[in-house]
C-alpha positions in Angstrom: 200.5 -24.6 -35.1 197.5 -22.3 -34.1 197.9 -23.1 -30.6 201.5 -22.4 -30.5 200.9 -18.9 -32.0 198.3 -18.1 -29.7 200.7 -19.0 -26.9 203.3 -16.6 -28.3 200.5 -14.0 -28.9 199.6 -14.4 -25.2 203.2 -13.9 -24.0 203.7 -11.0 -25.8 200.6 -9.3 -24.5 201.5 -10.5 -21.0 205.0 -8.8 -21.3 203.7 -5.8 -22.7 201.1 -5.6 -19.9 203.7 -6.0 -17.1 206.1 -3.0 -19.2 203.0 -0.8 -19.1 202.5 -1.8 -15.1 206.1 -1.3 -14.5 206.3 2.3 -16.1 203.0 3.4 -14.7 204.2 2.6 -11.1 207.5 4.2 -12.0 205.8 7.5 -13.2 203.7 7.3 -10.0 206.9 6.8 -7.7 208.4 9.8 -9.6 205.5 12.0 -8.9 205.5 11.1 -5.4 209.0 11.9 -4.7 208.5 15.0 -6.6 205.6 16.0 -4.3 207.8 15.1 -1.3 210.8 17.3 -2.0 208.4 20.0 -3.0 207.1 19.9 0.6 210.4 19.8 2.0 212.0 22.6 0.6 210.8 25.5 -1.7 211.3 24.6 -5.2 210.9 26.7 -8.3 208.3 25.2 -10.3 207.8 21.2 -10.2 211.2 18.9 -9.8 212.3 16.8 -12.5 212.3 13.1 -10.8 213.7 10.2 -12.6 213.8 6.6 -10.9 216.5 4.4 -12.4 216.9 1.0 -12.9 214.8 -1.6 -14.5 212.3 -3.3 -13.8 210.6 -1.0 -11.2 208.5 -3.5 -10.0 211.4 -5.7 -8.3 212.5 -2.5 -6.4 209.1 -1.7 -5.4 208.5 -5.3 -3.9 211.9 -4.9 -2.0 210.6 -1.6 -0.4 213.6 0.6 -1.7 214.6 2.2 -4.7 217.9 1.8 -5.9 218.7 5.3 -7.5 216.8 8.2 -7.9 217.8 11.4 -9.5 216.0 15.1 -9.3 216.5 18.4 -10.8 215.2 21.7 -10.2 215.7 25.3 -11.6 216.0 26.7 -8.2 215.5 25.4 -4.3 215.4 27.4 -1.1 215.2 27.4 2.8 214.8 30.0 5.4 218.6 30.5 5.1 219.8 29.8 1.5 218.7 29.9 -2.3 220.5 27.4 -4.6 220.4 27.5 -8.4 220.4 24.8 -11.3 220.1 22.2 -8.6 220.9 18.6 -9.2 220.3 15.6 -6.5 221.2 11.9 -6.6 219.5 9.6 -3.9 220.5 6.0 -3.1 218.4 3.4 -1.4 215.1 5.5 -1.0 212.5 3.8 1.0 209.2 3.2 -0.6 207.2 3.4 3.0 206.3 7.2 4.1 208.1 9.3 4.7 210.4 8.5 2.1 214.0 8.7 3.4 217.3 8.3 1.4 220.3 6.0 2.5 222.7 8.6 1.0 221.6 11.9 -0.8 224.1 14.1 -2.8 223.2 17.5 -3.9 224.8 20.2 -6.1 223.8 23.6 -6.6 225.0 27.1 -7.5 225.0 29.7 -4.5 224.6 32.9 -7.0 226.4 36.0 -6.2 223.6 38.0 -4.6 223.2 35.1 -1.9 227.1 35.3 -1.2 226.9 38.9 -1.1 224.7 38.8 1.7 226.6 36.3 3.7 229.8 38.6 3.0 227.8 41.6 4.2 227.0 39.8 7.6 230.9 39.7 8.2 232.5 43.0 6.5 230.9 46.4 5.4 231.4 48.2 1.8 232.8 45.0 0.0 231.7 44.1 -3.3 231.4 40.2 -4.3 231.7 38.9 -7.9 232.4 35.1 -8.9 234.2 33.5 -11.3 236.3 30.7 -12.5 239.6 32.0 -11.0 238.0 32.6 -7.6 235.9 35.2 -5.6 236.4 38.7 -6.6 236.4 41.4 -3.7 236.2 45.1 -4.4 236.4 48.1 -2.1 238.3 51.1 -1.3 241.1 51.7 1.1 242.8 55.4 1.6 240.8 56.5 -1.3 242.3 53.8 -3.6 240.7 50.8 -5.5 241.4 47.7 -3.5 240.8 44.4 -5.6 241.2 41.1 -4.3 240.9 37.6 -5.6 240.1 34.9 -3.1 239.9 31.0 -2.9 236.7 29.7 -1.5 237.0 26.3 0.5 234.8 24.3 3.1 235.8 25.0 6.9 233.8 24.2 10.0 230.7 23.5 8.0 230.7 26.8 6.4 232.8 28.6 3.3 236.1 29.9 4.0 237.4 32.9 1.6 240.9 33.4 1.8 242.7 36.2 -0.2 245.2 34.7 -2.8 245.8 38.0 -4.8 245.9 41.8 -3.8 245.8 45.0 -6.3 245.6 48.3 -4.3 245.5 51.4 -6.6 246.6 48.9 -9.5 249.6 47.9 -8.0 250.0 44.2 -7.0 250.8 43.8 -3.1 251.6 40.9 -0.8 248.7 39.7 1.4 250.9 40.1 4.2 251.4 43.9 3.3 247.7 44.4 3.2 246.8 42.9 6.9 247.7 46.2 8.7 245.5 48.4 6.5 242.5 46.0 6.2 242.6 43.8 9.2 243.0 40.1 9.1 238.9 39.5 9.0 239.0 40.7 5.4 242.1 38.5 4.1 240.0 35.4 5.3 236.4 35.6 5.6 234.5 32.9 7.5 231.1 32.6 6.0 228.3 30.5 7.6 225.7 28.9 5.4 222.6 28.5 7.6 219.7 26.3 7.2 221.2 24.0 4.3 218.1 22.0 2.2 217.1 18.7 4.0 219.6 19.1 6.6 222.7 18.3 4.4 226.3 19.0 5.2 228.5 21.2 3.0 231.5 18.8 1.4 232.7 20.9 -1.3 232.9 24.7 -2.9 234.1 25.4 -6.4 233.9 29.1 -7.9 232.1 29.6 -11.2 231.0 32.6 -13.1 228.3 34.4 -11.1 228.3 32.2 -8.0 230.2 29.3 -6.1 229.2 25.9 -6.9 228.2 23.9 -3.6 228.2 20.1 -3.0 226.2 18.7 -0.2 225.9 15.3 1.1 223.7 13.5 4.0 222.8 10.0 5.1 219.4 8.7 6.1 217.9 12.1 4.8 214.2 12.6 5.3 212.8 13.4 2.0 209.8 15.3 3.2 208.5 18.5 5.2 209.9 18.4 9.1 
């Protein structure tokens, strides 16, 4: 009986030790991925990284992490700054540099960033995003012009197409407005340069205070270029 009890205690100790090692190695991997991301892009604070799946040791032995999720308050490159960023990487290699077989990232392009993109295309137009679209305001012939536009992905950038027009408080058809403001304002083509980690823009959804962008990429290197 004592021998059986001793074996049970030893088994419990071994399992507890294995779980502890698994947890420590997982935490080390999460810290490493966070460091890689912080080196690749400018991150506000330390990114929160979670390696999913159990046990971790089998993933480590296979040389690939099945699923890694990360979150950061803001991520910036030389061309764009995104807020409230979440990312999901699949098939992340253990060897350096860490590479994700697939990476999906969502972040909000705030109105101040969107305003800069619009300023590069037209002058004198103020931007304010909301759930119903991108609101553009300016003046035409001394009258207030209020536009609501629908954003969508086009040619790797953002197309902002006007769907609603009010001039001096009166609702107009978009075709009636074209002779006054030109076609460029009715459908803006915005380039979004230098997206994080070389990802491609695949979706854009208007929201209060900005546009929610969805980016994706395959074989993404999670390290500084």
